[in-house]
C-alpha positions in Angstrom: 0.0 0.0 0.0 1.3 3.5 -0.9 2.2 5.1 2.5 1.1 8.5 1.2 -2.6 7.5 1.3 -2.7 7.0 5.1 -1.4 9.0 8.1 2.2 8.3 9.2 2.6 5.1 11.1 -0.9 3.9 10.5 -1.2 0.1 10.4 -2.4 -1.3 7.0 -5.1 -3.2 8.8 -6.6 -4.0 12.2 -8.8 -6.8 13.4 -11.8 -6.1 15.6 -13.6 -8.9 17.6 -17.3 -8.2 18.3 -18.7 -10.1 21.3 -22.5 -10.3 21.2 -23.3 -11.7 24.6 -25.9 -12.4 27.2 -25.3 -10.5 30.5 -26.0 -11.9 33.9 -28.1 -9.1 35.4 -26.5 -7.3 38.4 -23.7 -9.9 38.5 -20.5 -8.0 37.7 -18.2 -10.9 38.8 -19.8 -13.4 36.5 -19.9 -11.0 33.5 -16.2 -10.1 34.0 -15.2 -13.7 34.2 -16.9 -14.4 30.9 -15.4 -11.3 29.4 -12.0 -12.5 30.4 -12.4 -15.7 28.5 -13.5 -13.8 25.4 -10.6 -11.3 25.7 -8.1 -14.2 25.9 -9.8 -16.0 23.0 -9.8 -12.8 20.8 -6.1 -12.3 21.5 -5.4 -15.9 20.4 -7.1 -15.1 17.2 -4.8 -12.0 16.8 -7.6 -9.5 17.3 -6.4 -5.9 17.9 -9.6 -4.8 19.7 -12.5 -6.6 21.4 -15.8 -4.8 21.8 -18.5 -5.7 24.4 -22.1 -4.5 24.4 -23.7 -1.6 26.2 -23.8 -2.1 30.0 -22.6 -5.6 29.5 -20.8 -5.5 32.9 -24.1 -5.3 34.8 -26.9 -6.0 32.3 -29.1 -3.3 30.9 -32.2 -3.6 33.1 -30.8 -3.9 36.6 -32.3 -0.4 37.1 -35.6 -2.2 37.4 -34.6 -2.5 41.1 -34.6 1.0 42.4 -31.1 2.4 43.1 -29.3 -0.7 41.9 -27.3 1.1 39.2 -26.1 3.5 41.8 -24.8 0.6 43.9 -23.1 -1.1 40.9 -21.6 2.0 39.3 -17.9 2.6 39.8 -15.3 5.2 38.9 -13.4 5.0 35.7 -10.6 4.2 36.1 -11.7 2.0 39.0 -11.7 -1.7 40.0 -13.1 -3.1 36.8 -11.0 -0.8 34.6 -7.9 -1.9 36.4 -8.7 -5.6 35.8 -9.4 -4.8 32.1 -6.1 -3.0 31.9 -4.3 -6.0 33.2 -6.0 -8.2 30.7 -5.2 -5.8 27.9 -1.5 -5.6 28.7 -1.2 -9.3 29.2 -2.9 -10.1 25.9 -1.7 -7.1 23.9 -5.2 -6.1 22.9 -7.6 -3.1 23.3 -10.9 -3.6 25.2 -14.1 -1.6 24.9 -16.5 -2.4 27.8 -20.0 -1.1 28.5 -20.5 -0.3 32.2 -22.2 2.1 34.6 -19.8 4.9 35.7 -19.8 6.8 38.9 -18.9 10.4 38.3 -16.2 11.4 40.8 -16.2 15.1 40.0 -20.0 15.3 40.8 -20.7 12.6 43.4 -24.3 11.3 42.9 -24.2 11.4 39.1 -23.9 8.1 37.1 -23.4 7.6 33.4 -24.0 4.9 30.9 -20.4 4.6 29.7 -17.9 2.8 27.4 -14.4 2.5 28.7 -11.4 2.0 26.3 -8.2 0.4 27.6 -5.2 -1.0 25.9 -1.7 -2.3 26.2 -0.6 1.2 27.3 -3.3 1.3 30.0 -6.3 3.5 30.3 -7.1 5.3 27.0 -10.4 7.0 27.6 -14.1 6.9 28.3 -17.2 7.9 26.5 -20.4 8.8 28.3 -23.7 8.2 26.4 -25.1 11.6 25.3 -28.6 10.7 24.1 -30.6 8.9 26.8 -33.8 7.3 25.3 -37.2 8.3 26.6 -39.3 5.7 24.9 -40.2 2.2 26.1 -38.6 -0.2 26.9 -35.7 2.0 27.5 -35.7 3.7 30.9 -32.3 5.1 31.4 -33.4 8.4 32.8 -35.7 6.6 35.2 -32.7 4.3 36.1 -30.8 7.5 37.2 -28.3 8.0 34.4 -27.1 11.5 33.5 -26.1 12.3 29.9 -22.6 13.0 28.7 -21.9 16.0 26.4 -18.8 15.2 24.4 -17.8 13.1 21.4 -14.1 12.3 21.8 -11.9 10.5 19.3 -9.1 8.3 20.6 -5.9 7.1 18.8 -4.7 3.5 19.1 -1.0 2.5 19.0 -1.7 1.3 15.4 -2.4 5.0 14.6 -6.1 4.2 13.9 -8.5 6.8 15.3 -11.7 5.5 16.9 -14.9 7.2 17.9 -17.3 5.5 20.5 -21.1 5.7 20.5 -23.6 4.0 22.7 -26.8 2.7 21.1 -29.3 5.7 20.8 -26.4 8.1 20.1 -26.1 6.4 16.6 -29.7 7.5 15.7 -28.6 11.1 15.7 -26.5 11.8 12.6 -24.7 14.7 14.3 -23.0 12.3 16.7 -21.1 10.1 14.3 -20.5 13.0 12.0 -18.7 15.0 14.8 -16.4 12.0 15.4 -15.9 11.6 11.6 -14.8 15.2 11.1 -12.5 14.9 14.2 -10.7 12.3 12.1 -12.2 8.9 13.2 -11.4 6.0 10.9 -13.6 3.7 12.9 -16.9 4.2 14.7 -17.8 1.7 17.3 -21.4 1.5 18.5 -22.1 -0.7 21.6 -25.8 -1.4 22.1 -28.5 -3.0 24.3 -31.1 -2.9 21.7 -34.4 -4.7 21.9 -35.9 -6.9 19.3 -38.6 -4.4 18.3 -36.0 -2.2 16.6 -34.0 -5.0 14.9 -34.9 -4.2 11.3 -34.1 -0.5 11.7 -30.7 -1.1 13.1 -29.6 -3.0 10.0 -30.2 0.0 7.9 -28.9 2.5 10.4 -25.5 0.8 10.9 -24.8 0.6 7.2 -25.9 4.2 6.6 -23.6 5.6 9.3 -20.6 4.0 7.6 -21.7 5.3 4.1 -22.5 8.9 5.0 -19.2 9.4 7.0 -17.0 7.2 4.8 -15.7 5.3 7.9 -15.7 1.8 9.2 -18.6 1.2 11.5 -18.8 -1.8 13.9 -21.8 -2.6 16.1 -22.3 -5.2 18.9 -25.4 -5.9 20.9 -26.6 -7.8 23.9 -28.4 -11.1 23.6 -31.1 -12.7 25.7 -33.9 -11.7 28.0 -33.4 -9.5 31.1 -35.5 -8.2 33.9 -38.7 -6.6 32.7 -39.0 -9.2 29.9 -36.8 -7.0 27.6 -35.2 -9.1 24.9 -32.0 -8.3 22.9 -31.4 -9.6 19.4 -27.6 -9.7 18.9 -26.7 -9.4 15.2 -23.3 -7.7 15.6 -22.0 -6.3 12.4 -19.2 -4.5 10.7 -19.4 -2.3 7.6 -16.7 -0.8 5.4 -16.6 2.9 4.5 -18.4 2.1 1.3 -21.2 0.5 3.2 -20.3 -3.1 2.3 -21.0 -5.6 5.0 -17.8 -7.3 6.3 -19.3 -9.6 8.9 -22.7 -10.2 10.5 -23.6 -12.1 13.7 -26.4 -14.5 14.3 -29.8 -13.6 15.6 -30.6 -14.2 19.3 -27.5 -16.2 20.2 -24.1 -15.5 21.6 -21.2 -15.3 19.2 -17.8 -13.6 18.6 -17.1 -12.3 15.2 -13.8 -11.1 13.7 -13.7 -8.2 11.2 -10.5 -7.3 9.4 -10.5 -3.6 8.5 -8.1 -2.4 5.8 -6.8 1.2 5.8 -6.7 1.4 2.0 -10.5 1.1 1.9 -10.8 4.4 3.7 -8.8 6.1 1.0 -10.6 4.4 -1.8 -14.1 5.2 -0.4 -13.2 8.9 0.2 -11.7 9.4 -3.2 -14.9 8.5 -4.9 -17.4 9.8 -2.4 -15.8 12.8 -0.6 -18.8 13.8 1.6 -16.7 15.0 4.5 -14.8 17.4 2.1 -18.0 18.6 0.5 -19.8 19.6 3.7 -21.0 23.2 4.1 -21.1 23.9 7.9 -21.9 27.6 7.4 -25.3 26.5 5.9 -26.2 24.3 8.9 -26.5 27.0 11.6 -30.1 26.2 12.2 -29.2 22.9 13.7 -27.5 24.5 16.7 -29.4 27.8 16.8 -32.9 26.3 16.8 -34.7 26.3 20.1 -37.1 23.4 20.7 -40.5 24.1 22.3 -39.6 22.0 25.3 -36.3 23.7 26.0 
């Protein structure tokens, strides 16, 4: 590959492991033990990153018991993060884990977060910005506070990665911000229920196409408290929208997706949507005041 088409030092490819798993509700110990096995297995298969679903560490619906998310939340970095860092260093792999975070700057606030750790240690954290207000999603009732940033992180392979959590991906501004910040790869972790399955297939592909980035998605599996069911179907799409891998419906699995840097250059050379943006014409998006605000 011509080195001029990618940033200096960028690896020609990376492999992402997508773990679509069932979570034991309110049982962090069991979930972390299972995650450990998947991390080690992914490393044996030479994956560079492994991605777990939204709130996998605790399960999505443990908030059905009042105050339980507050009990289970922990600082980032904190005990679980330190365990994940140890696993990441031992196995030379990056780990993205969905978990409830206790805000140490403002005690009493908790967030639905995705932590990113790697061989170098703690890399960063993303706090879910868009908290759903429609059934069966009850994150505000569970006590979560929204985040307000869309950071982009750089891996040692010089790939740049933007994190999103479930409902964030439904708002095109969120992945677009990460794309214009230079993300090569968008990662969406999800706890999405079966009723939205068909829409997700379209949405995940679209976010890759409109931002000319790789987009990977992983989702919980199984039924949790409140009889909420999750459908799995992890997936990876290239910057041209082509499907790279797709997981099974309603069962646990780990998928491997190899992402090639040259595909970013090829896609953007024929469809330069980031270049052709006209931000000065979009002021209404941020200036508009909604009736409920």
